[in-house]
GUDO-724693 format. One record per atom (N, C-alpha, C, CB): x, z, y; residue number from 1; atom name; residue in one letter. Coordinates in nm, 2 decimals, padded with zeros to 4 digits. Glycine has a CB too. Example, Ala and Ser with C-alpha at 12.3 -4.5 7.8 and 13.67 -1.06 7.14 Angstrom:
BEGIN
px / pz / py / pos / site / code
01.32 / 00.78 / -00.57 / 1 / N / A
01.23 / 00.78 / -00.45 / 1 / CA / A
01.32 / 00.78 / -00.33 / 1 / C / A
01.13 / 00.90 / -00.45 / 1 / CB / A
01.28 / 00.71 / -00.22 / 2 / N / S
01.37 / 00.71 / -00.11 / 2 / CA / S
01.29 / 00.79 / 00.00 / 2 / C / S
01.41 / 00.57 / -00.06 / 2 / CB / S
***
This chain:
BEGIN
px / pz / py / pos / site / code
00.09 / 00.00 / -00.12 / 1 / N / X
00.04 / -00.03 / 00.02 / 1 / CA / X
00.09 / -00.05 / 00.15 / 1 / C / X
-00.01 / 00.04 / 00.05 / 1 / CB / X
00.05 / -00.04 / 00.24 / 2 / N / X
00.14 / -00.11 / 00.36 / 2 / CA / X
-00.01 / -00.08 / 00.45 / 2 / C / X
00.21 / -00.31 / 00.33 / 2 / CB / X
00.01 / -00.04 / 00.55 / 3 / N / X
-00.03 / -00.06 / 00.65 / 3 / CA / X
-00.01 / -00.18 / 00.77 / 3 / C / X
-00.02 / 00.02 / 00.68 / 3 / CB / X
-00.14 / -00.27 / 00.81 / 4 / N / X
-00.14 / -00.36 / 00.91 / 4 / CA / X
-00.01 / -00.36 / 01.05 / 4 / C / X
-00.28 / -00.32 / 00.97 / 4 / CB / X
-00.01 / -00.44 / 01.04 / 5 / N / X
00.04 / -00.47 / 01.16 / 5 / CA / X
00.06 / -00.45 / 01.28 / 5 / C / X
00.02 / -00.52 / 01.17 / 5 / CB / X
00.09 / -00.37 / 01.41 / 6 / N / X
00.04 / -00.35 / 01.47 / 6 / CA / X
-00.02 / -00.45 / 01.58 / 6 / C / X
00.10 / -00.27 / 01.48 / 6 / CB / X
-00.12 / -00.43 / 01.66 / 7 / N / X
-00.21 / -00.56 / 01.76 / 7 / CA / X
-00.25 / -00.54 / 01.84 / 7 / C / X
-00.30 / -00.62 / 01.73 / 7 / CB / X
-00.17 / -00.57 / 01.93 / 8 / N / X
-00.23 / -00.52 / 02.04 / 8 / CA / X
-00.23 / -00.62 / 02.18 / 8 / C / X
-00.15 / -00.40 / 02.06 / 8 / CB / X
-00.38 / -00.57 / 02.24 / 9 / N / X
-00.46 / -00.71 / 02.35 / 9 / CA / X
-00.46 / -00.67 / 02.42 / 9 / C / X
-00.58 / -00.76 / 02.37 / 9 / CB / X
-00.42 / -00.74 / 02.52 / 10 / N / X
-00.42 / -00.67 / 02.69 / 10 / CA / X
-00.56 / -00.75 / 02.77 / 10 / C / X
-00.22 / -00.73 / 02.82 / 10 / CB / X
-00.61 / -00.66 / 02.82 / 11 / N / X
-00.76 / -00.65 / 02.86 / 11 / CA / X
-00.75 / -00.69 / 03.05 / 11 / C / X
-00.82 / -00.47 / 02.81 / 11 / CB / X
-00.60 / -00.67 / 03.06 / 12 / N / X
-00.58 / -00.68 / 03.20 / 12 / CA / X
-00.56 / -00.85 / 03.28 / 12 / C / X
-00.45 / -00.57 / 03.21 / 12 / CB / X
-00.51 / -00.83 / 03.33 / 13 / N / X
-00.46 / -00.92 / 03.46 / 13 / CA / X
-00.37 / -00.88 / 03.47 / 13 / C / X
-00.51 / -00.92 / 03.59 / 13 / CB / X
-00.26 / -00.81 / 03.42 / 14 / N / X
-00.16 / -00.82 / 03.44 / 14 / CA / X
-00.03 / -00.82 / 03.33 / 14 / C / X
-00.15 / -00.77 / 03.51 / 14 / CB / X
00.10 / -00.79 / 03.36 / 15 / N / X
00.10 / -00.74 / 03.22 / 15 / CA / X
00.18 / -00.62 / 03.21 / 15 / C / X
00.13 / -00.83 / 03.13 / 15 / CB / X
00.14 / -00.62 / 03.08 / 16 / N / X
00.22 / -00.47 / 03.03 / 16 / CA / X
00.30 / -00.47 / 02.95 / 16 / C / X
00.16 / -00.38 / 02.97 / 16 / CB / X
00.44 / -00.34 / 02.93 / 17 / N / X
00.51 / -00.34 / 02.86 / 17 / CA / X
00.48 / -00.15 / 02.82 / 17 / C / X
00.63 / -00.42 / 02.91 / 17 / CB / X
00.52 / -00.14 / 02.67 / 18 / N / X
00.54 / -00.02 / 02.66 / 18 / CA / X
00.60 / 00.04 / 02.49 / 18 / C / X
00.40 / 00.04 / 02.70 / 18 / CB / X
00.51 / 00.16 / 02.46 / 19 / N / X
00.58 / 00.19 / 02.37 / 19 / CA / X
00.49 / 00.21 / 02.25 / 19 / C / X
00.64 / 00.29 / 02.42 / 19 / CB / X
00.49 / 00.18 / 02.11 / 20 / N / X
00.46 / 00.20 / 01.97 / 20 / CA / X
00.52 / 00.34 / 01.90 / 20 / C / X
00.50 / 00.08 / 01.90 / 20 / CB / X
00.48 / 00.41 / 01.95 / 21 / N / X
00.52 / 00.55 / 01.82 / 21 / CA / X
00.50 / 00.58 / 01.74 / 21 / C / X
00.50 / 00.65 / 01.81 / 21 / CB / X
00.61 / 00.59 / 01.62 / 22 / N / X
00.55 / 00.59 / 01.45 / 22 / CA / X
00.61 / 00.72 / 01.43 / 22 / C / X
00.61 / 00.44 / 01.31 / 22 / CB / X
00.55 / 00.78 / 01.32 / 23 / N / X
00.62 / 00.92 / 01.32 / 23 / CA / X
00.68 / 00.87 / 01.18 / 23 / C / X
00.51 / 01.08 / 01.33 / 23 / CB / X
00.82 / 01.01 / 01.18 / 24 / N / X
00.93 / 00.95 / 01.08 / 24 / CA / X
00.98 / 00.77 / 01.11 / 24 / C / X
00.85 / 00.97 / 00.90 / 24 / CB / X
00.95 / 00.69 / 01.16 / 25 / N / X
00.99 / 00.54 / 01.18 / 25 / CA / X
01.10 / 00.53 / 01.25 / 25 / C / X
00.90 / 00.47 / 01.26 / 25 / CB / X
01.10 / 00.41 / 01.32 / 26 / N / X
01.16 / 00.34 / 01.46 / 26 / CA / X
01.10 / 00.30 / 01.56 / 26 / C / X
01.22 / 00.23 / 01.46 / 26 / CB / X
01.09 / 00.35 / 01.67 / 27 / N / X
00.96 / 00.33 / 01.74 / 27 / CA / X
00.98 / 00.18 / 01.77 / 27 / C / X
00.95 / 00.42 / 01.88 / 27 / CB / X
00.89 / 00.06 / 01.80 / 28 / N / X
00.87 / -00.06 / 01.89 / 28 / CA / X
00.85 / -00.05 / 02.04 / 28 / C / X
00.76 / -00.14 / 01.84 / 28 / CB / X
00.94 / -00.15 / 02.07 / 29 / N / X
00.87 / -00.16 / 02.25 / 29 / CA / X
00.87 / -00.28 / 02.24 / 29 / C / X
00.96 / -00.10 / 02.40 / 29 / CB / X
00.71 / -00.38 / 02.33 / 30 / N / X
00.64 / -00.47 / 02.32 / 30 / CA / X
00.63 / -00.49 / 02.49 / 30 / C / X
00.50 / -00.45 / 02.23 / 30 / CB / X
00.64 / -00.57 / 02.52 / 31 / N / X
00.56 / -00.62 / 02.65 / 31 / CA / X
00.49 / -00.74 / 02.63 / 31 / C / X
00.67 / -00.65 / 02.77 / 31 / CB / X
00.35 / -00.83 / 02.65 / 32 / N / X
00.23 / -00.87 / 02.68 / 32 / CA / X
00.21 / -00.95 / 02.81 / 32 / C / X
00.16 / -00.76 / 02.67 / 32 / CB / X
00.19 / -01.03 / 02.81 / 33 / N / X
00.10 / -01.15 / 02.95 / 33 / CA / X
-00.02 / -01.11 / 02.90 / 33 / C / X
00.10 / -01.37 / 02.94 / 33 / CB / X
-00.11 / -01.12 / 03.09 / 34 / N / X
-00.26 / -01.11 / 03.14 / 34 / CA / X
-00.29 / -01.17 / 03.06 / 34 / C / X
-00.31 / -01.15 / 03.27 / 34 / CB / X
-00.42 / -01.12 / 02.95 / 35 / N / X
-00.49 / -01.16 / 02.89 / 35 / CA / X
-00.40 / -01.24 / 02.76 / 35 / C / X
-00.57 / -01.23 / 02.99 / 35 / CB / X
-00.34 / -01.13 / 02.67 / 36 / N / X
-00.23 / -01.22 / 02.56 / 36 / CA / X
-00.25 / -01.11 / 02.40 / 36 / C / X
-00.01 / -01.21 / 02.65 / 36 / CB / X
-00.14 / -01.16 / 02.36 / 37 / N / X
-00.18 / -01.03 / 02.27 / 37 / CA / X
-00.03 / -01.03 / 02.24 / 37 / C / X
-00.29 / -01.03 / 02.12 / 37 / CB / X
00.02 / -00.91 / 02.16 / 38 / N / X
00.17 / -00.85 / 02.06 / 38 / CA / X
00.09 / -00.88 / 01.93 / 38 / C / X
00.24 / -00.64 / 02.07 / 38 / CB / X
00.19 / -00.87 / 01.88 / 39 / N / X
00.16 / -00.87 / 01.73 / 39 / CA / X
00.30 / -00.77 / 01.66 / 39 / C / X
00.16 / -01.05 / 01.66 / 39 / CB / X
00.31 / -00.67 / 01.64 / 40 / N / X
00.44 / -00.62 / 01.62 / 40 / CA / X
00.51 / -00.62 / 01.41 / 40 / C / X
00.41 / -00.45 / 01.69 / 40 / CB / X
00.63 / -00.62 / 01.45 / 41 / N / X
00.66 / -00.67 / 01.27 / 41 / CA / X
00.58 / -00.57 / 01.18 / 41 / C / X
00.86 / -00.66 / 01.21 / 41 / CB / X
00.59 / -00.58 / 01.04 / 42 / N / X
00.55 / -00.53 / 00.94 / 42 / CA / X
00.60 / -00.38 / 00.95 / 42 / C / X
00.60 / -00.60 / 00.83 / 42 / CB / X
00.49 / -00.29 / 00.93 / 43 / N / X
00.54 / -00.17 / 00.99 / 43 / CA / X
00.47 / -00.06 / 00.85 / 43 / C / X
00.48 / -00.15 / 01.18 / 43 / CB / X
00.48 / -00.14 / 00.72 / 44 / N / X
00.50 / -00.02 / 00.60 / 44 / CA / X
00.40 / 00.05 / 00.56 / 44 / C / X
00.57 / 00.09 / 00.64 / 44 / CB / X
00.47 / 00.20 / 00.57 / 45 / N / X
00.38 / 00.27 / 00.53 / 45 / CA / X
00.39 / 00.35 / 00.64 / 45 / C / X
00.38 / 00.33 / 00.40 / 45 / CB / X
00.44 / 00.36 / 00.81 / 46 / N / X
00.52 / 00.45 / 00.89 / 46 / CA / X
00.30 / 00.42 / 01.04 / 46 / C / X
00.78 / 00.35 / 00.96 / 46 / CB / X
00.28 / 00.58 / 00.98 / 47 / N / X
00.20 / 00.60 / 01.10 / 47 / CA / X
00.22 / 00.63 / 01.22 / 47 / C / X
00.15 / 00.67 / 01.08 / 47 / CB / X
00.10 / 00.55 / 01.29 / 48 / N / X
00.13 / 00.56 / 01.46 / 48 / CA / X
00.08 / 00.69 / 01.50 / 48 / C / X
00.07 / 00.44 / 01.56 / 48 / CB / X
00.23 / 00.76 / 01.59 / 49 / N / X
00.15 / 00.90 / 01.68 / 49 / CA / X
00.12 / 00.86 / 01.81 / 49 / C / X
00.26 / 01.06 / 01.71 / 49 / CB / X
00.18 / 00.75 / 01.91 / 50 / N / X
00.12 / 00.72 / 02.01 / 50 / CA / X
00.17 / 00.57 / 01.99 / 50 / C / X
00.15 / 00.81 / 02.14 / 50 / CB / X
00.06 / 00.51 / 02.13 / 51 / N / X
00.07 / 00.38 / 02.19 / 51 / CA / X
00.13 / 00.41 / 02.36 / 51 / C / X
-00.09 / 00.30 / 02.18 / 51 / CB / X
00.20 / 00.39 / 02.37 / 52 / N / X
00.23 / 00.40 / 02.61 / 52 / CA / X
00.16 / 00.28 / 02.68 / 52 / C / X
00.46 / 00.37 / 02.69 / 52 / CB / X
00.15 / 00.25 / 02.74 / 53 / N / X
00.16 / 00.15 / 02.85 / 53 / CA / X
00.15 / 00.16 / 02.96 / 53 / C / X
00.09 / 00.08 / 02.85 / 53 / CB / X
00.22 / 00.03 / 03.05 / 54 / N / X
00.27 / 00.11 / 03.18 / 54 / CA / X
00.23 / -00.09 / 03.20 / 54 / C / X
00.50 / 00.23 / 03.20 / 54 / CB / X
00.13 / -00.09 / 03.28 / 55 / N / X
00.08 / -00.21 / 03.37 / 55 / CA / X
00.10 / -00.23 / 03.50 / 55 / C / X
-00.04 / -00.21 / 03.36 / 55 / CB / X
00.27 / -00.40 / 03.51 / 56 / N / X
00.27 / -00.40 / 03.62 / 56 / CA / X
00.12 / -00.46 / 03.75 / 56 / C / X
00.39 / -00.46 / 03.61 / 56 / CB / X
00.09 / -00.39 / 03.85 / 57 / N / X
00.03 / -00.43 / 03.93 / 57 / CA / X
00.11 / -00.51 / 04.01 / 57 / C / X
-00.02 / -00.33 / 03.98 / 57 / CB / X
00.12 / -00.56 / 04.10 / 58 / N / X
00.22 / -00.69 / 04.22 / 58 / CA / X
00.22 / -00.53 / 04.29 / 58 / C / X
00.11 / -00.90 / 04.34 / 58 / CB / X
00.19 / -00.49 / 04.34 / 59 / N / X
00.28 / -00.34 / 04.41 / 59 / CA / X
00.36 / -00.23 / 04.36 / 59 / C / X
00.19 / -00.25 / 04.48 / 59 / CB / X
00.31 / -00.22 / 04.22 / 60 / N / X
00.37 / -00.12 / 04.11 / 60 / CA / X
00.33 / -00.06 / 04.02 / 60 / C / X
00.42 / -00.04 / 04.15 / 60 / CB / X
00.39 / 00.04 / 03.94 / 61 / N / X
00.33 / 00.03 / 03.85 / 61 / CA / X
00.23 / 00.13 / 03.83 / 61 / C / X
00.41 / 00.01 / 03.78 / 61 / CB / X
00.24 / 00.15 / 03.69 / 62 / N / X
00.07 / 00.20 / 03.68 / 62 / CA / X
00.10 / 00.24 / 03.48 / 62 / C / X
-00.11 / 00.00 / 03.73 / 62 / CB / X
00.06 / 00.40 / 03.51 / 63 / N / X
00.14 / 00.41 / 03.34 / 63 / CA / X
-00.04 / 00.44 / 03.32 / 63 / C / X
00.31 / 00.58 / 03.27 / 63 / CB / X
-00.07 / 00.35 / 03.16 / 64 / N / X
-00.21 / 00.35 / 03.12 / 64 / CA / X
-00.23 / 00.51 / 03.07 / 64 / C / X
-00.25 / 00.23 / 03.00 / 64 / CB / X
-00.32 / 00.55 / 03.03 / 65 / N / X
-00.37 / 00.71 / 02.93 / 65 / CA / X
-00.30 / 00.60 / 02.78 / 65 / C / X
-00.64 / 00.77 / 02.92 / 65 / CB / X
-00.24 / 00.70 / 02.73 / 66 / N / X
-00.20 / 00.65 / 02.63 / 66 / CA / X
-00.26 / 00.69 / 02.47 / 66 / C / X
-00.07 / 00.68 / 02.66 / 66 / CB / X
-00.31 / 00.60 / 02.42 / 67 / N / X
-00.30 / 00.64 / 02.27 / 67 / CA / X
-00.25 / 00.75 / 02.22 / 67 / C / X
-00.24 / 00.57 / 02.20 / 67 / CB / X
-00.35 / 00.85 / 02.13 / 68 / N / X
-00.19 / 00.92 / 02.05 / 68 / CA / X
-00.30 / 01.01 / 01.96 / 68 / C / X
-00.05 / 01.03 / 02.18 / 68 / CB / X
-00.19 / 01.00 / 01.78 / 69 / N / X
-00.31 / 01.06 / 01.68 / 69 / CA / X
-00.18 / 01.15 / 01.64 / 69 / C / X
-00.39 / 00.95 / 01.54 / 69 / CB / X
-00.25 / 01.20 / 01.56 / 70 / N / X
-00.16 / 01.34 / 01.46 / 70 / CA / X
-00.09 / 01.19 / 01.37 / 70 / C / X
-00.31 / 01.51 / 01.32 / 70 / CB / X
-00.18 / 01.09 / 01.39 / 71 / N / X
-00.10 / 00.95 / 01.26 / 71 / CA / X
-00.17 / 00.92 / 01.26 / 71 / C / X
-00.03 / 00.94 / 01.11 / 71 / CB / X
-00.23 / 00.81 / 01.28 / 72 / N / X
-00.30 / 00.66 / 01.22 / 72 / CA / X
-00.22 / 00.57 / 01.19 / 72 / C / X
-00.39 / 00.58 / 01.32 / 72 / CB / X
-00.31 / 00.52 / 01.08 / 73 / N / X
-00.29 / 00.40 / 01.03 / 73 / CA / X
-00.37 / 00.25 / 01.12 / 73 / C / X
-00.33 / 00.42 / 00.89 / 73 / CB / X
-00.44 / 00.27 / 01.20 / 74 / N / X
-00.46 / 00.16 / 01.28 / 74 / CA / X
-00.40 / 00.07 / 01.31 / 74 / C / X
-00.49 / 00.16 / 01.34 / 74 / CB / X
-00.45 / -00.04 / 01.32 / 75 / N / X
-00.38 / -00.12 / 01.39 / 75 / CA / X
-00.40 / -00.24 / 01.49 / 75 / C / X
-00.32 / -00.15 / 01.30 / 75 / CB / X
-00.55 / -00.25 / 01.54 / 76 / N / X
-00.62 / -00.30 / 01.63 / 76 / CA / X
-00.57 / -00.20 / 01.76 / 76 / C / X
-00.77 / -00.31 / 01.59 / 76 / CB / X
-00.51 / -00.24 / 01.89 / 77 / N / X
-00.52 / -00.14 / 02.02 / 77 / CA / X
-00.54 / -00.20 / 02.17 / 77 / C / X
-00.38 / -00.07 / 02.03 / 77 / CB / X
-00.62 / -00.18 / 02.24 / 78 / N / X
-00.61 / -00.23 / 02.31 / 78 / CA / X
-00.58 / -00.19 / 02.50 / 78 / C / X
-00.68 / -00.27 / 02.25 / 78 / CB / X
-00.50 / -00.27 / 02.61 / 79 / N / X
-00.47 / -00.26 / 02.69 / 79 / CA / X
-00.64 / -00.24 / 02.78 / 79 / C / X
-00.37 / -00.35 / 02.71 / 79 / CB / X
-00.68 / -00.20 / 02.82 / 80 / N / X
-00.83 / -00.22 / 02.90 / 80 / CA / X
-00.85 / -00.16 / 03.00 / 80 / C / X
-00.96 / -00.20 / 02.83 / 80 / CB / X
-00.91 / -00.22 / 03.11 / 81 / N / X
-00.95 / -00.12 / 03.24 / 81 / CA / X
-01.00 / 00.07 / 03.23 / 81 / C / X
-01.11 / -00.19 / 03.31 / 81 / CB / X
-01.02 / 00.19 / 03.30 / 82 / N / X
-01.09 / 00.16 / 03.26 / 82 / CA / X
-01.21 / 00.21 / 03.36 / 82 / C / X
-01.06 / 00.18 / 03.14 / 82 / CB / X
-01.24 / 00.16 / 03.45 / 83 / N / X
-01.37 / 00.10 / 03.57 / 83 / CA / X
-01.33 / 00.17 / 03.65 / 83 / C / X
-01.54 / 00.11 / 03.57 / 83 / CB / X
-01.25 / 00.28 / 03.72 / 84 / N / X
-01.20 / 00.38 / 03.82 / 84 / CA / X
-01.04 / 00.22 / 03.84 / 84 / C / X
-01.15 / 00.61 / 03.72 / 84 / CB / X
-01.05 / 00.22 / 04.06 / 85 / N / X
-00.98 / 00.16 / 04.05 / 85 / CA / X
-00.85 / 00.15 / 04.02 / 85 / C / X
-01.01 / 00.15 / 04.11 / 85 / CB / X
-00.70 / 00.05 / 03.95 / 86 / N / X
-00.64 / 00.01 / 03.97 / 86 / CA / X
-00.64 / 00.19 / 03.83 / 86 / C / X
-00.60 / -00.05 / 04.13 / 86 / CB / X
-00.69 / 00.17 / 03.74 / 87 / N / X
-00.64 / 00.26 / 03.61 / 87 / CA / X
-00.72 / 00.26 / 03.47 / 87 / C / X
-00.65 / 00.43 / 03.67 / 87 / CB / X
-00.58 / 00.28 / 03.38 / 88 / N / X
-00.57 / 00.15 / 03.29 / 88 / CA / X
-00.62 / 00.23 / 03.13 / 88 / C / X
-00.38 / 00.06 / 03.29 / 88 / CB / X
-00.62 / 00.23 / 03.03 / 89 / N / X
-00.60 / 00.25 / 02.90 / 89 / CA / X
-00.57 / 00.23 / 02.79 / 89 / C / X
-00.63 / 00.27 / 02.89 / 89 / CB / X
-00.49 / 00.27 / 02.65 / 90 / N / X
-00.51 / 00.24 / 02.61 / 90 / CA / X
-00.63 / 00.31 / 02.48 / 90 / C / X
-00.41 / 00.20 / 02.62 / 90 / CB / X
-00.69 / 00.21 / 02.41 / 91 / N / X
-00.78 / 00.25 / 02.33 / 91 / CA / X
-00.80 / 00.16 / 02.16 / 91 / C / X
-00.90 / 00.25 / 02.43 / 91 / CB / X
-00.87 / 00.21 / 02.08 / 92 / N / X
-00.86 / 00.12 / 01.96 / 92 / CA / X
-01.06 / 00.07 / 01.97 / 92 / C / X
-00.79 / 00.24 / 01.77 / 92 / CB / X
-01.08 / 00.08 / 02.10 / 93 / N / X
-01.21 / -00.01 / 02.10 / 93 / CA / X
-01.23 / -00.10 / 02.25 / 93 / C / X
-01.35 / 00.11 / 02.09 / 93 / CB / X
-01.21 / -00.23 / 02.19 / 94 / N / X
-01.20 / -00.37 / 02.25 / 94 / CA / X
-01.29 / -00.38 / 02.37 / 94 / C / X
-01.25 / -00.49 / 02.15 / 94 / CB / X
-01.27 / -00.44 / 02.45 / 95 / N / X
-01.38 / -00.50 / 02.57 / 95 / CA / X
-01.42 / -00.61 / 02.53 / 95 / C / X
-01.35 / -00.53 / 02.70 / 95 / CB / X
-01.53 / -00.64 / 02.53 / 96 / N / X
-01.54 / -00.75 / 02.45 / 96 / CA / X
-01.61 / -00.84 / 02.63 / 96 / C / X
-01.66 / -00.73 / 02.27 / 96 / CB / X
-01.60 / -00.82 / 02.66 / 97 / N / X
-01.61 / -00.91 / 02.81 / 97 / CA / X
-01.52 / -01.04 / 02.85 / 97 / C / X
-01.58 / -00.82 / 02.93 / 97 / CB / X
-01.41 / -00.97 / 02.83 / 98 / N / X
-01.25 / -01.03 / 02.81 / 98 / CA / X
-01.17 / -01.10 / 02.72 / 98 / C / X
-01.17 / -00.95 / 02.81 / 98 / CB / X
-01.23 / -01.02 / 02.61 / 99 / N / X
-01.11 / -01.03 / 02.51 / 99 / CA / X
-01.09 / -01.15 / 02.46 / 99 / C / X
-01.12 / -00.95 / 02.39 / 99 / CB / X
-00.86 / -01.14 / 02.49 / 100 / N / X
-00.80 / -01.26 / 02.37 / 100 / CA / X
-00.84 / -01.29 / 02.26 / 100 / C / X
-00.67 / -01.23 / 02.33 / 100 / CB / X
-00.74 / -01.39 / 02.22 / 101 / N / X
-00.81 / -01.43 / 02.09 / 101 / CA / X
-00.72 / -01.35 / 02.03 / 101 / C / X
-00.82 / -01.59 / 02.04 / 101 / CB / X
-00.81 / -01.24 / 01.87 / 102 / N / X
-00.78 / -01.11 / 01.81 / 102 / CA / X
-00.76 / -01.15 / 01.66 / 102 / C / X
-00.89 / -00.98 / 01.83 / 102 / CB / X
-00.73 / -01.12 / 01.56 / 103 / N / X
-00.67 / -01.06 / 01.45 / 103 / CA / X
-00.75 / -00.95 / 01.43 / 103 / C / X
-00.52 / -01.02 / 01.47 / 103 / CB / X
-00.82 / -01.02 / 01.30 / 104 / N / X
-00.93 / -00.91 / 01.23 / 104 / CA / X
-00.83 / -00.84 / 01.14 / 104 / C / X
-01.08 / -00.99 / 01.13 / 104 / CB / X
-00.85 / -00.71 / 01.17 / 105 / N / X
-00.79 / -00.63 / 01.01 / 105 / CA / X
-00.86 / -00.51 / 01.00 / 105 / C / X
-00.60 / -00.57 / 01.00 / 105 / CB / X
-00.88 / -00.38 / 00.92 / 106 / N / X
-00.92 / -00.29 / 00.86 / 106 / CA / X
-00.90 / -00.15 / 00.94 / 106 / C / X
-00.87 / -00.31 / 00.74 / 106 / CB / X
-00.87 / -00.15 / 01.02 / 107 / N / X
-00.84 / -00.04 / 01.05 / 107 / CA / X
-00.90 / 00.12 / 00.96 / 107 / C / X
-00.87 / -00.06 / 01.19 / 107 / CB / X
-00.80 / 00.14 / 00.97 / 108 / N / X
-00.84 / 00.32 / 00.86 / 108 / CA / X
-00.68 / 00.42 / 00.98 / 108 / C / X
-00.77 / 00.30 / 00.54 / 108 / CB / X
-00.80 / 00.53 / 00.95 / 109 / N / X
-00.74 / 00.68 / 01.03 / 109 / CA / X
-00.66 / 00.72 / 00.89 / 109 / C / X
-00.90 / 00.83 / 01.10 / 109 / CB / X
-00.59 / 00.79 / 00.89 / 110 / N / X
-00.57 / 00.86 / 00.78 / 110 / CA / X
-00.46 / 01.00 / 00.81 / 110 / C / X
-00.52 / 00.75 / 00.68 / 110 / CB / X
-00.47 / 01.11 / 00.69 / 111 / N / X
-00.44 / 01.25 / 00.70 / 111 / CA / X
-00.24 / 01.23 / 00.77 / 111 / C / X
-00.48 / 01.34 / 00.49 / 111 / CB / X
-00.16 / 01.29 / 00.78 / 112 / N / X
-00.09 / 01.35 / 00.80 / 112 / CA / X
00.09 / 01.38 / 00.70 / 112 / C / X
-00.18 / 01.44 / 00.83 / 112 / CB / X
00.01 / 01.28 / 00.59 / 113 / N / X
00.12 / 01.28 / 00.49 / 113 / CA / X
00.21 / 01.24 / 00.52 / 113 / C / X
00.12 / 01.23 / 00.40 / 113 / CB / X
00.33 / 01.30 / 00.47 / 114 / N / X
00.51 / 01.22 / 00.52 / 114 / CA / X
00.48 / 01.06 / 00.47 / 114 / C / X
00.69 / 01.31 / 00.39 / 114 / CB / X
00.59 / 00.99 / 00.50 / 115 / N / X
00.54 / 00.90 / 00.46 / 115 / CA / X
00.72 / 00.83 / 00.43 / 115 / C / X
00.40 / 00.82 / 00.57 / 115 / CB / X
00.73 / 00.70 / 00.40 / 116 / N / X
00.87 / 00.70 / 00.36 / 116 / CA / X
00.89 / 00.56 / 00.51 / 116 / C / X
00.90 / 00.65 / 00.16 / 116 / CB / X
00.98 / 00.55 / 00.54 / 117 / N / X
01.00 / 00.46 / 00.62 / 117 / CA / X
01.02 / 00.31 / 00.60 / 117 / C / X
01.08 / 00.50 / 00.66 / 117 / CB / X
01.02 / 00.25 / 00.74 / 118 / N / X
00.97 / 00.08 / 00.78 / 118 / CA / X
01.09 / 00.05 / 00.69 / 118 / C / X
00.97 / 00.00 / 00.98 / 118 / CB / X
01.13 / -00.07 / 00.65 / 119 / N / X
01.25 / -00.15 / 00.66 / 119 / CA / X
01.33 / -00.12 / 00.55 / 119 / C / X
01.32 / -00.12 / 00.78 / 119 / CB / X
***
């Protein structure tokens, strides 16, 4: 068994950079263009504990509210506006109105059982 590669969809009109933090595995840094997506490398049995995002507005950078978990097997994440001006979040729920092309997966939350390192 292995978890799906991380698929991060940028639902903002701005470039986004960030990090996927794994429990007991090497983290992945990402960069994704506006209205586009990033797909991470295979992650084996690595659980995700955090997904961060920095949204690069024309005049400043804004830290999005991060996704955090004790250890998740989910694979799909979305950087979306919160509805407040210049505020963003990383979520597991897509914003249907402006979604870029996406890849389906079967996200599964799991407990915090220790796992093998990827790679």
